[in-house]
FIKOLZA-1660 file (N, C-alpha, C; in steps of 0.1 Angstrom, whole numbers, plus 5000, padded with zeros to 4 digits):
% residues 67
   i   px   py   pz ch aa at
   1 5008 4988 5000  A  M  N
   1 5000 5000 5000  A  M CA
   1 5009 5013 5000  A  M  C
   2 5019 5013 5009  A  A  N
   2 5027 5025 5009  A  A CA
   2 5035 5027 4996  A  A  C
   3 5039 5016 4990  A  R  N
   3 5046 5017 4977  A  R CA
   3 5037 5023 4966  A  R  C
   4 5024 5018 4966  A  E  N
   4 5014 5023 4957  A  E CA
   4 5012 5038 4958  A  E  C
   5 5011 5043 4971  A  V  N
   5 5009 5057 4974  A  V CA
   5 5021 5065 4969  A  V  C
   6 5033 5060 4971  A  A  N
   6 5045 5067 4967  A  A CA
   6 5046 5068 4952  A  A  C
   7 5042 5057 4945  A  L  N
   7 5042 5057 4930  A  L CA
   7 5032 5067 4925  A  L  C
   8 5020 5068 4931  A  M  N
   8 5010 5077 4927  A  M CA
   8 5015 5092 4929  A  M  C
   9 5021 5094 4941  A  E  N
   9 5026 5108 4943  A  E CA
   9 5037 5112 4933  A  E  C
  10 5046 5102 4930  A  A  N
  10 5056 5105 4920  A  A CA
  10 5050 5108 4907  A  A  C
  11 5040 5101 4903  A  N  N
  11 5033 5103 4890  A  N CA
  11 5027 5117 4890  A  N  C
  12 5021 5121 4901  A  Q  N
  12 5015 5135 4902  A  Q CA
  12 5025 5145 4901  A  Q  C
  13 5036 5144 4908  A  I  N
  13 5047 5153 4908  A  I CA
  13 5053 5155 4894  A  I  C
  14 5056 5144 4888  A  G  N
  14 5061 5144 4874  A  G CA
  14 5052 5151 4864  A  G  C
  15 5039 5147 4865  A  T  N
  15 5029 5153 4856  A  T CA
  15 5028 5168 4858  A  T  C
  16 5028 5172 4871  A  R  N
  16 5026 5187 4874  A  R CA
  16 5039 5194 4869  A  R  C
  17 5050 5188 4872  A  L  N
  17 5063 5194 4867  A  L CA
  17 5063 5197 4852  A  L  C
  18 5059 5187 4845  A  K  N
  18 5059 5188 4830  A  K CA
  18 5049 5199 4826  A  K  C
  19 5037 5200 4832  A  E  N
  19 5027 5210 4829  A  E CA
  19 5033 5224 4832  A  E  C
  20 5039 5226 4843  A  I  N
  20 5045 5239 4846  A  I CA
  20 5056 5242 4836  A  I  C
  21 5065 5233 4834  A  R  N
  21 5076 5236 4824  A  R CA
  21 5071 5240 4810  A  R  C
  22 5061 5232 4806  A  R  N
  22 5055 5235 4792  A  R CA
  22 5048 5249 4792  A  R  C
  23 5041 5252 4803  A  S  N
  23 5034 5265 4804  A  S CA
  23 5043 5276 4804  A  S  C
  24 5056 5274 4808  A  L  N
  24 5066 5285 4808  A  L CA
  24 5074 5284 4795  A  L  C
  25 5070 5275 4786  A  D  N
  25 5077 5273 4773  A  D CA
  25 5092 5271 4775  A  D  C
  26 5095 5262 4784  A  Q  N
  26 5109 5259 4787  A  Q CA
  26 5112 5245 4783  A  Q  C
  27 5124 5242 4777  A  T  N
  27 5128 5229 4774  A  T CA
  27 5134 5222 4786  A  T  C
  28 5136 5209 4785  A  L  N
  28 5143 5203 4796  A  L CA
  28 5157 5208 4797  A  L  C
  29 5164 5212 4786  A  A  N
  29 5177 5217 4787  A  A CA
  29 5177 5231 4794  A  A  C
  30 5167 5239 4792  A  Q  N
  30 5167 5252 4798  A  Q CA
  30 5165 5250 4814  A  Q  C
  31 5156 5241 4817  A  V  N
  31 5154 5239 4831  A  V CA
  31 5166 5232 4838  A  V  C
  32 5173 5224 4831  A  S  N
  32 5185 5218 4835  A  S CA
  32 5196 5228 4838  A  S  C
  33 5197 5238 4829  A  K  N
  33 5207 5248 4831  A  K CA
  33 5204 5257 4843  A  K  C
  34 5191 5260 4845  A  S  N
  34 5187 5269 4856  A  S CA
  34 5187 5262 4870  A  S  C
  35 5186 5249 4870  A  T  N
  35 5185 5242 4882  A  T CA
  35 5197 5234 4886  A  T  C
  36 5205 5230 4876  A  G  N
  36 5217 5221 4879  A  G CA
  36 5213 5207 4880  A  G  C
  37 5200 5204 4876  A  V  N
  37 5196 5190 4876  A  V CA
  37 5197 5185 4861  A  V  C
  38 5203 5173 4859  A  S  N
  38 5205 5168 4846  A  S CA
  38 5192 5166 4838  A  S  C
  39 5194 5168 4825  A  I  N
  39 5182 5166 4816  A  I CA
  39 5177 5152 4818  A  I  C
  40 5185 5142 4820  A  S  N
  40 5181 5128 4822  A  S CA
  40 5173 5127 4834  A  S  C
  41 5177 5133 4845  A  N  N
  41 5169 5131 4858  A  N CA
  41 5156 5139 4857  A  N  C
  42 5156 5151 4850  A  L  N
  42 5144 5158 4849  A  L CA
  42 5134 5150 4841  A  L  C
  43 5138 5144 4830  A  S  N
  43 5130 5135 4822  A  S CA
  43 5124 5123 4830  A  S  C
  44 5133 5117 4837  A  K  N
  44 5129 5106 4846  A  K CA
  44 5118 5110 4856  A  K  C
  45 5120 5122 4862  A  I  N
  45 5110 5127 4872  A  I CA
  45 5097 5129 4865  A  I  C
  46 5098 5136 4853  A  E  N
  46 5085 5139 4846  A  E CA
  46 5078 5127 4842  A  E  C
  47 5085 5116 4839  A  N  N
  47 5079 5104 4834  A  N CA
  47 5077 5093 4845  A  N  C
  48 5078 5098 4858  A  S  N
  48 5076 5090 4870  A  S CA
  48 5085 5078 4870  A  S  C
  49 5097 5079 4865  A  Q  N
  49 5106 5067 4866  A  Q CA
  49 5114 5068 4879  A  Q  C
  50 5116 5080 4884  A  I  N
  50 5123 5082 4897  A  I CA
  50 5115 5093 4905  A  I  C
  51 5116 5092 4918  A  S  N
  51 5111 5102 4927  A  S CA
  51 5122 5112 4931  A  S  C
  52 5119 5125 4930  A  P  N
  52 5130 5135 4934  A  P CA
  52 5131 5136 4949  A  P  C
  53 5143 5138 4953  A  S  N
  53 5146 5141 4967  A  S CA
  53 5140 5155 4970  A  S  C
  54 5139 5159 4983  A  F  N
  54 5135 5172 4986  A  F CA
  54 5144 5183 4980  A  F  C
  55 5157 5180 4981  A  D  N
  55 5167 5190 4976  A  D CA
  55 5165 5192 4961  A  D  C
  56 5163 5182 4954  A  I  N
  56 5162 5183 4939  A  I CA
  56 5148 5190 4936  A  I  C
  57 5138 5186 4943  A  M  N
  57 5125 5193 4941  A  M CA
  57 5126 5208 4944  A  M  C
  58 5133 5212 4954  A  K  N
  58 5135 5226 4958  A  K CA
  58 5142 5233 4947  A  K  C
  59 5153 5227 4942  A  R  N
  59 5161 5233 4931  A  R CA
  59 5152 5235 4918  A  R  C
  60 5144 5225 4915  A  I  N
  60 5135 5226 4903  A  I CA
  60 5125 5237 4905  A  I  C
  61 5119 5237 4917  A  C  N
  61 5109 5248 4920  A  C CA
  61 5115 5262 4919  A  C  C
  62 5127 5263 4925  A  D  N
  62 5134 5276 4925  A  D CA
  62 5137 5280 4911  A  D  C
  63 5142 5270 4903  A  G  N
  63 5145 5273 4889  A  G CA
  63 5133 5277 4880  A  G  C
  64 5122 5271 4883  A  L  N
  64 5109 5275 4876  A  L CA
  64 5102 5286 4882  A  L  C
  65 5106 5291 4893  A  G  N
  65 5100 5302 4900  A  G CA
  65 5086 5299 4906  A  G  C
  66 5085 5287 4911  A  V  N
  66 5072 5283 4917  A  V CA
  66 5075 5279 4932  A  V  C
  67 5064 5279 4940  A  T  N
  67 5065 5275 4954  A  T CA
  67 5058 5263 4957  A  T  C
% end
């Protein structure tokens, strides 16, 4: 059950991240440059392949200008 919840949350985070990035007309490369998070990791987060740590999520939010 806990694993299912974690996967659902990761999916929601990734989906929302992609929506925000696209609404700002930014590419993965642009977000990578502004956050220091690799394009590969950003893509994996957006596609729910990995869950970001708090530090990575903070860097992404700061780079996109969202809270």
